[in-house]
C-alpha positions in Angstrom: 113.7 145.0 -12.4 112.6 144.0 -15.9 114.8 143.2 -18.8 113.8 143.8 -22.4 114.0 140.8 -24.6 112.3 142.2 -27.7 109.9 144.6 -29.4 106.7 143.7 -31.3 106.9 145.6 -34.6 104.0 144.2 -36.5 101.4 141.5 -36.9 102.2 138.6 -39.2 99.3 136.3 -39.8 95.5 136.3 -39.4 95.9 133.8 -36.6 97.6 136.3 -34.2 101.3 135.8 -34.8 103.4 138.9 -34.2 106.8 140.0 -35.7 109.4 140.6 -33.0 112.8 142.3 -33.1 114.8 140.3 -30.6 117.1 142.0 -28.2 118.3 138.9 -26.3 121.2 136.5 -26.8 119.0 133.7 -25.4 116.1 133.5 -28.0 115.7 129.7 -27.6 115.2 130.1 -23.9 113.2 133.3 -23.8 110.7 132.4 -26.6 110.4 128.6 -26.0 106.9 127.1 -25.8 105.5 127.8 -22.4 107.7 130.8 -21.5 105.9 133.5 -19.6 106.7 137.0 -20.9 105.5 140.5 -20.0 104.1 142.9 -22.6 104.9 146.4 -21.5 104.6 150.0 -22.6 107.7 151.6 -21.0 107.5 150.4 -17.4 103.7 149.9 -17.5 102.7 146.2 -17.6 100.0 145.7 -20.3 99.6 141.9 -19.9 101.4 138.7 -19.2 101.6 136.2 -22.1 102.6 132.6 -22.6 104.6 131.6 -25.7 102.7 129.1 -27.9 105.4 128.9 -30.6 108.2 131.0 -32.3 110.3 130.7 -35.4 113.0 132.8 -37.1 111.9 134.6 -40.3 114.4 136.9 -42.1 115.7 139.3 -39.4 112.6 138.8 -37.2 111.1 136.3 -34.8 107.5 135.3 -35.5 105.9 134.6 -32.1 102.5 133.2 -31.3 101.1 133.8 -27.8 98.4 131.7 -26.2 95.0 133.4 -26.3 96.0 135.9 -29.1 94.2 134.2 -31.9 93.3 137.0 -34.4 95.1 139.7 -36.3 92.9 142.2 -34.5 94.1 141.0 -31.0 97.7 141.0 -32.3 97.3 144.5 -33.7 96.9 145.8 -30.1 100.4 144.6 -29.2 102.2 146.5 -32.0 105.1 148.8 -30.8 105.0 147.3 -27.3 108.0 145.8 -25.6 108.5 142.2 -24.4 110.3 141.9 -21.1 111.1 139.4 -18.4 111.6 139.8 -14.7 115.3 139.9 -13.9 114.9 137.1 -11.3 114.0 134.8 -14.3 117.5 135.1 -15.8 119.8 132.2 -15.3 123.3 132.1 -14.1 126.0 132.8 -16.8 129.3 131.1 -17.4 132.5 132.8 -16.4 133.2 135.8 -18.8 129.6 135.9 -19.9 127.5 139.0 -19.2 124.1 140.3 -19.9 123.9 143.4 -22.1 122.3 145.5 -19.3 125.4 144.7 -17.2 127.9 146.0 -19.8 125.9 149.1 -21.1 126.7 152.0 -18.9 130.2 150.8 -17.9 133.1 153.3 -18.1 136.0 152.2 -20.3 139.6 152.8 -19.4 142.8 152.2 -21.4 146.0 150.6 -20.1 147.1 154.0 -18.8 143.8 154.3 -16.8 142.6 157.1 -19.2 138.8 157.2 -19.4 137.7 156.6 -23.0 134.0 157.0 -22.4 130.9 155.0 -21.6 129.5 151.9 -23.3 126.2 152.9 -24.9 125.4 150.0 -27.1 126.4 146.4 -28.1 126.4 145.3 -31.7 126.3 141.6 -32.6 127.6 141.4 -36.2 128.8 137.8 -36.1 132.0 136.3 -34.8 132.2 138.5 -31.7 130.2 141.4 -30.1 131.3 144.9 -30.7 130.9 147.5 -27.8 130.0 151.0 -28.8 131.7 153.6 -26.6 130.6 157.2 -26.5 133.9 159.1 -26.1 134.9 162.8 -25.8 133.1 165.1 -28.2 130.4 162.5 -28.7 132.8 160.5 -30.9 131.9 156.8 -31.0 134.6 154.2 -30.5 134.0 150.6 -31.5 135.7 147.9 -29.4 135.6 144.2 -30.3 134.8 142.0 -27.3 137.9 139.8 -27.6 140.6 138.7 -25.1 143.3 140.7 -26.8 141.4 144.0 -26.2 139.1 143.5 -23.2 141.3 142.8 -20.2 139.1 143.3 -17.1 135.4 143.7 -16.5 134.2 144.9 -13.1 130.4 144.8 -13.2 130.0 145.9 -9.6 131.9 149.2 -10.2 130.7 149.5 -13.9 134.3 149.6 -15.0 136.0 148.0 -18.0 139.8 148.0 -18.7 141.0 147.5 -22.3 144.3 147.3 -24.1 144.2 149.6 -27.1 145.6 147.8 -30.1 147.2 149.9 -32.8 144.7 151.6 -35.1 141.7 150.7 -32.8 140.9 154.3 -31.8 142.4 156.7 -34.3 
């Protein structure tokens, strides 16, 4: 299985740097010098690349891959995804999860009522916010904090929460 860590959205310099929108919590690890990454179109592997350097720039990462040394070569990578093989991910601490483990989980309140499925994770700052698609397609935003999220069962794709006053209505 491959996990998405970013998307190449544009070229940046004449020397082959690309603009990447990151979709990983582990940028320093994924994009460090020497990291091997997979450039894909959907599930099709286009090429394997090695990171030469990366830096943050506004809301993007600017990444330089070894062997991509011109804007023309970088142009060919536009709109492609950057992935890693799932066996390359490290062990997490207790109560830490990868996005792909949380997205798709069913969410239940303290009365075991199904509130819907987690469809996205927002990272606005202090804590992550889980987006739940509820009945009628209504979206519910749940902060990932101890007071709300009580139990996460990755194996059975089930999350139990305590609904604080004003959280859903």
